[in-house]
C-alpha positions as CSV (number, residue, x, y, z in Angstrom):
1,M,16.7,-1.4,-12.3
2,S,13.3,-1.3,-11.0
3,Y,14.2,-1.7,-7.2
4,G,11.8,-5.2,-6.7
5,A,8.8,-3.6,-8.7
6,D,9.0,-6.3,-11.4
7,Q,8.9,-8.9,-9.2
8,F,6.2,-7.4,-7.1
9,V,4.4,-7.0,-10.4
10,N,4.7,-10.6,-11.2
11,L,3.8,-12.0,-7.9
12,I,0.2,-9.5,-8.6
13,Q,-0.5,-10.5,-11.9
14,S,-0.3,-14.3,-10.8
15,W,-2.6,-13.8,-8.4
16,M,-4.9,-11.8,-9.6
17,G,-5.3,-15.4,-12.3
18,D,-6.6,-17.0,-8.9
19,A,-10.3,-16.3,-8.5
20,R,-10.0,-16.4,-4.1
21,F,-7.8,-13.3,-5.0
22,H,-10.8,-11.4,-6.6
23,Q,-12.9,-12.7,-3.7
24,L,-10.8,-11.0,-1.1
25,V,-10.6,-7.7,-2.5
26,R,-13.5,-6.8,-0.7
27,Y,-11.5,-7.5,2.3
28,G,-10.8,-3.7,4.1
29,Q,-13.8,-2.1,2.4
30,E,-15.8,0.0,4.2
31,R,-19.1,-0.5,4.3
32,H,-20.5,2.9,6.1
33,W,-19.9,6.1,5.7
34,I,-19.1,6.3,9.4
35,S,-16.3,3.7,9.8
36,A,-14.6,5.4,6.1
37,T,-13.7,8.7,8.7
38,G,-11.6,6.4,10.9
39,L,-13.5,7.0,14.3
40,R,-11.3,7.4,17.2
41,E,-11.6,8.2,21.1
42,T,-12.0,11.8,20.5
43,N,-14.7,11.3,18.1
44,H,-16.9,8.9,20.2
45,S,-16.6,11.4,22.8
46,D,-18.1,13.8,20.6
47,I,-20.6,11.9,19.5
48,L,-21.5,11.3,23.3
49,A,-21.8,14.3,24.0
50,W,-24.4,15.2,20.8
51,L,-26.5,12.0,22.4
52,L,-26.1,13.4,26.0
53,D,-27.2,16.6,25.6
54,P,-30.9,16.8,26.2
55,S,-31.3,20.0,24.1
56,E,-29.2,19.3,20.9
57,G,-30.9,18.4,17.5
58,H,-31.2,14.8,17.8
59,G,-34.3,15.7,19.0
60,L,-34.5,12.7,21.4
61,G,-34.2,15.3,25.2
62,D,-32.6,13.4,27.7
63,F,-32.8,9.6,26.7
64,F,-29.7,8.7,26.3
65,L,-28.6,10.5,29.6
66,R,-30.9,8.4,31.5
67,R,-30.1,5.1,30.3
68,L,-26.1,6.7,31.1
69,L,-27.5,7.7,34.9
70,V,-29.3,4.3,35.3
71,E,-26.5,2.2,34.6
72,A,-24.1,4.2,35.8
73,T,-25.5,4.2,39.7
74,T,-27.4,0.4,39.7
75,A,-24.5,-1.3,38.2
76,D,-23.6,-4.5,40.9
77,D,-20.0,-3.0,41.7
78,N,-21.2,1.0,41.6
79,V,-24.2,0.6,44.1
80,D,-21.7,0.8,47.1
81,E,-20.4,4.0,46.1
82,V,-23.2,5.6,45.1
83,A,-25.2,4.9,48.2
84,R,-22.2,6.4,50.2
85,L,-22.6,9.7,48.1
86,V,-26.2,9.6,48.4
87,E,-26.1,9.4,52.3
88,K,-23.6,12.2,52.5
89,D,-25.7,14.4,50.7
90,K,-23.4,14.5,47.6
91,W,-25.6,12.5,45.2
92,L,-29.2,12.3,44.4
93,G,-31.4,9.1,44.4
94,L,-32.8,8.0,40.9
95,A,-36.3,8.9,42.0
96,E,-35.4,12.5,43.2
97,L,-32.7,12.9,40.6
98,F,-35.6,11.9,37.5
99,A,-38.5,14.1,39.3
100,D,-37.8,16.7,37.3
101,G,-35.7,15.6,34.4
102,L,-32.7,16.0,33.2
103,H,-33.4,18.8,30.8
104,G,-31.3,21.2,32.8
105,F,-28.1,19.3,32.0
106,Q,-25.7,21.5,29.7
107,V,-23.0,19.2,28.0
108,G,-19.2,20.4,27.6
109,R,-16.7,18.4,25.7
110,E,-12.4,19.0,26.2
111,I,-12.8,21.7,29.2
112,P,-9.0,22.7,30.3
113,C,-8.1,21.7,33.8
114,G,-4.3,22.2,34.0
115,E,-1.5,20.3,32.9
116,V,-1.2,17.0,33.9
117,T,1.9,14.6,34.3
118,I,1.7,10.9,33.7
119,G,5.1,9.6,34.1
120,K,8.0,11.5,32.5
121,K,5.4,13.5,30.2
122,T,3.4,16.7,31.2
123,E,0.8,18.3,29.1
124,K,-2.2,20.2,28.9
125,G,-5.2,18.2,30.4
126,Y,-9.2,18.7,29.7
127,L,-12.0,17.2,31.1
128,D,-13.5,14.6,28.5
129,L,-17.1,15.5,29.0
130,L,-18.3,17.5,31.8
131,L,-22.2,17.9,32.2
132,L,-23.4,20.4,34.8
133,D,-27.1,21.3,36.1
134,R,-26.4,24.7,37.3
135,K,-29.8,25.3,38.7
136,R,-29.9,22.0,41.0
137,K,-25.8,22.5,41.3
138,L,-25.6,18.8,39.5
139,A,-22.2,17.9,37.8
140,V,-21.2,14.6,35.8
141,L,-17.9,14.4,34.9
142,I,-16.9,11.3,32.2
143,E,-13.4,10.4,31.5
144,R,-13.7,8.5,28.3
145,K,-11.6,5.5,27.7
146,A,-11.3,3.1,24.9
147,S,-9.1,0.3,26.2
148,R,-7.1,2.4,28.1
149,L,-6.3,2.9,32.0
150,A,-7.2,6.0,33.7
151,H,-3.8,7.1,35.5
152,D,-3.7,7.8,39.0
153,Q,-2.0,11.5,38.0
154,Q,-4.7,12.2,35.3
155,L,-7.5,11.4,37.9
156,S,-6.3,13.3,40.5
157,K,-6.0,16.4,38.3
158,Y,-9.6,16.2,37.8
159,E,-10.5,15.5,41.0
160,T,-8.7,18.7,42.2
161,W,-10.2,20.8,39.5
162,L,-13.5,19.6,40.5
163,A,-12.7,20.3,44.1
164,T,-11.5,23.5,43.5
165,H,-14.5,24.9,40.9
166,L,-17.4,23.1,41.5
167,K,-17.1,23.3,45.8
168,Q,-21.2,23.3,45.8
169,Y,-21.8,20.7,43.0
170,K,-22.9,17.3,44.0
171,V,-20.3,15.6,41.5
172,L,-20.9,12.0,40.1
173,R,-17.3,11.0,38.1
174,I,-17.5,8.2,35.7
175,V,-14.8,6.2,33.5
176,S,-16.6,5.2,30.5
177,D,-14.5,2.6,28.9
178,T,-15.1,0.9,25.7
179,G,-12.4,-2.1,26.0
180,L,-13.4,-3.4,29.6
181,V,-9.8,-3.1,30.6
182,D,-9.1,-3.3,34.8
183,Q,-10.0,-0.2,35.8
184,S,-9.7,-1.1,39.2
185,K,-7.6,1.7,40.1
186,A,-10.1,4.7,39.1
187,R,-12.4,2.6,41.5
188,A,-10.3,2.9,44.2
189,R,-10.4,6.5,43.9
190,C,-14.2,6.4,44.1
191,W,-14.8,6.4,40.4
192,L,-18.2,4.7,38.6
193,I,-17.3,2.3,36.0
194,V,-19.5,2.0,32.7
195,D,-19.2,0.1,29.6
196,D,-20.9,0.6,26.7
197,D,-23.6,-1.6,27.0
198,W,-26.1,1.2,27.8
199,L,-25.3,3.0,24.8
200,L,-25.5,0.0,22.3
201,D,-29.1,-1.0,24.3
202,G,-30.0,2.8,23.7
203,L,-29.2,3.3,19.8
204,R,-31.3,-0.2,19.4
205,A,-33.9,0.9,21.0
206,A,-34.1,4.4,19.4
207,V,-33.9,3.3,16.0
208,S,-36.3,0.2,16.7
209,Q,-38.5,2.4,18.2
210,N,-38.3,5.0,15.8
211,R,-37.9,7.9,18.8
212,A,-36.3,10.3,16.5
213,S,-36.9,11.6,13.2
214,E,-35.8,9.5,10.1
215,V,-32.6,11.1,9.1
216,V,-31.9,11.1,13.1
217,C,-32.2,7.1,13.2
218,R,-30.7,7.2,10.2
219,R,-27.6,8.1,11.5
220,L,-27.9,6.5,14.3
221,A,-28.2,3.5,12.7
222,D,-24.9,4.2,11.1
223,Y,-23.4,4.5,14.3
224,L,-24.6,1.4,15.6
225,A,-23.8,-0.3,12.7
226,T,-20.2,1.3,13.0
227,V,-19.4,0.1,16.8
228,Q,-21.0,-2.8,17.1
229,W,-20.3,-4.2,13.7
230,S,-19.1,-8.3,13.4
231,E,-17.6,-9.6,10.3
232,D,-19.7,-12.6,11.2
233,S,-22.9,-11.0,11.1
234,D,-22.5,-8.7,7.7
235,P,-23.1,-11.0,4.9
236,Y,-21.0,-8.9,2.7
237,Y,-17.7,-10.2,4.1
238,S,-18.9,-13.8,4.2
239,G,-16.6,-16.8,3.8
240,I,-13.8,-14.2,3.5
241,E,-12.1,-15.8,6.6
242,S,-11.9,-19.6,5.0
243,D,-11.0,-17.6,1.8
244,L,-7.9,-15.9,3.5
245,D,-6.8,-19.3,5.2
246,V,-7.1,-21.4,2.0
247,F,-5.4,-18.2,-0.3
248,A,-2.6,-17.8,2.3
249,A,-2.1,-21.8,3.0
250,E,-1.8,-22.0,-1.2
251,H,0.6,-19.3,-1.8
252,K,3.3,-19.6,1.1
253,S,6.4,-19.5,-1.0
254,E,4.7,-16.0,-2.7
255,I,4.0,-14.8,0.9
256,K,7.5,-15.1,2.1
257,E,8.6,-13.5,-0.8
258,L,6.3,-10.7,-0.6
259,R,7.6,-10.1,3.4
260,K,10.8,-9.1,1.7
261,M,9.7,-7.2,-1.2
262,R,10.4,-3.5,-1.5
263,I,9.8,-0.7,-3.8
264,L,12.4,1.7,-3.6
265,D,13.3,2.2,-0.2
266,I,9.8,1.0,1.0
267,P,8.5,-2.5,2.2
268,V,5.9,-3.8,-0.1
269,R,3.9,-4.3,3.4
270,R,3.9,-0.5,4.1
271,L,2.6,0.6,0.8
272,N,-0.8,1.8,0.7
273,V,-2.3,4.6,-1.0
274,R,-1.0,7.5,1.3
275,S,2.8,5.7,1.2
276,F,2.3,5.9,-2.6
277,M,1.3,9.3,-3.7
278,G,3.2,10.9,-0.6
279,T,6.4,9.5,-1.0
280,L,7.2,6.9,-3.6
281,I,5.9,9.3,-6.2
282,P,8.0,12.5,-4.7
283,N,10.7,9.8,-4.5
284,L,10.6,8.5,-7.5
285,S,10.9,12.3,-9.3
286,H,14.0,13.2,-7.1
287,R,15.8,9.7,-8.8
288,K,17.6,9.6,-12.4
289,I,15.5,6.3,-13.0
290,R,14.5,6.6,-16.5
291,G,12.3,3.9,-19.4
292,P,10.7,0.6,-18.0
293,G,12.4,0.8,-14.6
294,K,10.5,3.8,-14.2
295,L,7.4,2.4,-15.3
296,A,7.5,-0.8,-13.6
297,I,7.6,1.3,-10.2
298,E,4.7,3.4,-10.8
299,K,2.8,0.0,-11.8
300,A,4.1,-2.0,-8.8
301,G,3.2,1.4,-6.2
302,E,-0.2,1.6,-8.1
303,L,-0.8,-2.2,-7.3
304,A,0.7,-1.9,-4.2
305,S,-1.2,0.6,-3.0
306,R,-4.8,-0.9,-4.6
307,Y,-4.5,-4.0,-2.9
308,A,-2.9,-2.8,0.3
309,A,-5.5,-4.2,2.2
310,V,-5.5,-7.7,0.7
311,I,-1.8,-7.5,0.7
312,E,-1.7,-7.1,4.7
313,A,-4.4,-9.5,5.2
314,V,-2.8,-12.2,3.5
315,L,0.2,-11.8,5.2
316,D,-1.3,-11.3,8.6
317,R,-3.3,-14.8,8.4
318,N,-0.2,-16.2,6.8
319,L,1.3,-14.8,10.3
320,Y,-0.8,-16.5,12.7
321,N,-1.7,-19.6,10.7
322,T,2.3,-19.9,10.8
323,L,2.2,-19.0,14.4
324,R,-0.7,-21.4,15.1
325,A,1.2,-24.3,13.4
326,G,4.2,-23.8,15.5
327,I,2.1,-23.8,18.8
328,E,0.2,-27.4,17.9
329,K,4.0,-28.4,17.0
330,E,5.8,-27.0,20.1
331,Y,2.7,-28.1,22.0
332,P,0.2,-30.8,20.9
333,G,-3.0,-31.2,21.5
334,E,-2.7,-28.7,24.4
335,F,-4.3,-25.6,22.9
336,A,-7.5,-24.3,20.7
337,F,-7.6,-21.2,18.8
338,W,-10.3,-18.6,17.4
339,Q,-8.9,-15.7,15.4
340,R,-11.0,-12.8,14.1
341,R,-10.5,-9.5,12.8
342,R,-11.5,-6.2,14.0
343,R,-13.7,-3.0,12.6
344,S,-10.3,-1.1,12.3
345,G,-9.1,-4.0,10.1
346,E,-6.4,-4.7,13.2
347,Q,-6.0,-9.1,13.1
348,E,-6.8,-10.8,16.8
349,M,-6.5,-14.5,17.8
350,W,-7.2,-15.6,21.1
351,I,-5.7,-19.1,22.2
352,T,-7.1,-21.1,25.1
353,T,-6.4,-24.3,26.8
354,T,-8.4,-27.5,25.2
355,A,-9.7,-28.2,28.9
356,Y,-12.4,-25.1,27.8
357,E,-12.4,-26.0,24.3
358,D,-16.4,-27.6,24.7
359,R,-17.4,-24.8,26.1
360,D,-19.4,-21.3,24.5
361,A,-17.2,-19.4,27.1
362,W,-13.2,-18.3,26.6
363,P,-12.6,-16.8,30.5
364,L,-8.8,-17.9,30.1
365,V,-7.1,-16.6,27.0
366,L,-4.1,-15.6,25.2
367,E,-4.6,-12.6,23.6
368,V,-2.1,-12.0,20.5
369,R,-3.6,-8.7,19.0
370,Q,-1.7,-6.8,15.7
371,V,-1.9,-3.3,16.6
372,E,0.2,0.1,15.2
373,S,2.3,1.6,17.5
374,A,2.4,5.6,17.3
375,A,5.6,6.7,16.0
376,D,6.6,8.6,19.2
377,D,7.0,5.2,20.3
378,L,9.7,4.1,18.3
379,A,12.1,6.9,17.7
380,D,13.6,5.6,14.6
381,E,10.7,4.7,12.9
382,P,9.2,7.7,10.6
383,E,5.7,6.0,10.5
384,P,3.4,4.5,13.3
385,I,4.8,0.6,12.5
386,A,2.5,-2.8,12.9
387,R,3.4,-4.9,16.5
388,T,1.6,-7.6,17.9
389,R,0.4,-7.1,21.7
390,V,0.1,-10.5,23.9
391,R,-1.9,-10.0,26.6
392,L,-3.1,-12.9,29.3
393,R,-6.2,-12.3,30.3
394,L,-9.0,-13.3,32.4
395,H,-12.6,-12.5,30.4
396,S,-14.8,-13.9,33.1
397,K,-17.5,-11.8,31.5
398,A,-17.8,-14.8,29.2
399,F,-19.0,-16.9,32.0
400,E,-22.3,-18.4,31.3
401,D,-24.7,-17.7,34.0
402,D,-25.0,-20.8,35.6
403,D,-21.3,-20.5,36.3
404,A,-21.4,-16.9,37.9
405,E,-24.3,-18.1,40.3
406,L,-21.3,-20.5,41.3
407,N,-19.1,-18.2,41.9
408,A,-17.0,-19.3,39.0
409,P,-15.5,-15.8,38.4
410,T,-14.8,-14.9,41.8
411,A,-12.7,-18.1,42.2
412,V,-10.9,-17.5,39.2
413,L,-10.4,-14.2,40.1
414,D,-8.5,-15.5,43.6
415,V,-6.1,-17.3,41.5
416,F,-4.7,-14.0,40.1
417,K,-4.9,-12.5,43.8
418,R,-7.1,-9.4,42.4
419,K,-10.3,-8.4,44.0
420,K,-13.4,-8.0,41.9
421,T,-13.4,-5.5,38.9
422,S,-16.3,-4.1,36.9
423,H,-16.2,-6.8,34.6
424,E,-13.3,-9.1,36.1
425,N,-11.6,-8.5,33.1
426,V,-7.9,-8.9,34.5
427,T,-4.7,-8.5,32.6
428,L,-1.6,-10.9,34.0
429,R,0.7,-9.9,32.1
430,S,1.3,-8.4,28.6
431,A,4.3,-7.5,26.2
432,S,4.8,-5.8,22.6
433,I,6.6,-7.4,19.8
434,R,7.2,-6.8,16.3
435,K,4.5,-8.1,14.2
436,D,7.1,-9.7,11.3
437,E,9.1,-10.9,14.2
438,L,6.1,-13.1,16.3
439,V,7.0,-16.7,16.1
440,A,5.8,-19.5,18.4
441,K,9.0,-19.3,20.8
442,D,8.2,-15.9,21.7
443,L,4.7,-17.1,23.1
444,A,6.6,-19.6,24.9
445,D,6.3,-18.3,28.8
446,W,2.6,-16.7,27.8
447,L,1.6,-20.2,26.8
448,K,2.9,-21.9,29.9
449,D,1.3,-19.0,32.4
450,L,-2.4,-19.8,30.6
451,R,-1.5,-23.7,31.3
452,R,-0.4,-23.2,35.0
453,V,-3.4,-20.3,35.2
454,T,-5.7,-22.5,33.4
455,E,-5.3,-25.5,36.1
456,A,-4.9,-23.6,39.1
457,A,-8.5,-21.9,38.0
458,T,-10.0,-25.4,37.2
459,A,-8.8,-26.8,40.3
460,A,-10.8,-23.9,42.0
461,L,-13.9,-24.0,40.2
462,D,-13.7,-27.7,40.8
463,K,-13.9,-27.3,44.8
464,N,-16.5,-24.3,44.3
465,W,-18.8,-27.1,42.4
């Protein structure tokens, strides 16, 4: 018995006879060494701490720290709070702040601040980044987020720690969010909100102007290439989206079978190098399987792990194409679509109403994004499992300049009954669904909401214009 291995091996061998399959092999390959490390929120915070420390070995002094403080204190949505702090002598104006430079600041990471309780979960709390200028009694606290909300309990603990331990300091509190989610809770607590534009602009300037040594500039260029990576701008991946579409369309029946295949007890879609070496091979050694059956399982496992990224991409693309076809059948001509792959390999589909199809902007959009849920989110799952996150959002940063001048973002925000946020990114509703179980009918309510909100927003825009 080969436990489905023969069927899988035959399928992959047939695919290897298709030239498009070999074109897809580059899918999921990393082009920069820094990407291969799997940068997470803490890794980005470590790099940020290095860049913000004027005395570090990058040789750039306070170049990045200046940029951060200028962005944080002059952004439109932050200026009123900064003015209040300066007026009450709780912070310095830029002229006074920069008068003697910023080289007196030291940067600390993961500063312990006691336990933090969020919901039912209590854990040790740490300040992401704390910058201190002890001579001038200045402190900058940075809470780093990657598309996650800063919770009230978390921020309250940090505020208490600052009030207790840095009473004599002038303090600037910043939430640095890479994902541009609605951080209105933090803003209501008088925290300043910044995105990563200042960081990306600083990296570009440092590299293009050769502000650091050749070695440092190369490393900064690698980091920049990783954080701003776009498949569309990387020639290595040129045409891969259309190749995926064509391949998925031409192999529907095999993909349907592939979705069901298992090798031993492991679904093929879960087999990668880690599970092949750490689960399948050890498991196989404990089973009484001999001869051709064992060889077939080993061969199937090796092929599955070797082509794991391609297999996942084809399954995802087939899922999205099937989903799109279902929506178009259920709601003919009502919605437009845009699909893309993120740096992490996650897939994402944006759905908007056809009323906006002729615009460059996608202000009202239904995001259907595939993500990995942690194992502790699903008690019966031994490993993280792929899920689909569905969010109906307003992306008014995508409005054209003319629209912004006509208060279009504000008009649309009124439909949401929300106050203006740092980037007017508002989530109306969200849900999480098992990736392989997602079908068009699951999105019916979200699509109806998207249509309803779009109609209301269009009316609001027409009224303003």
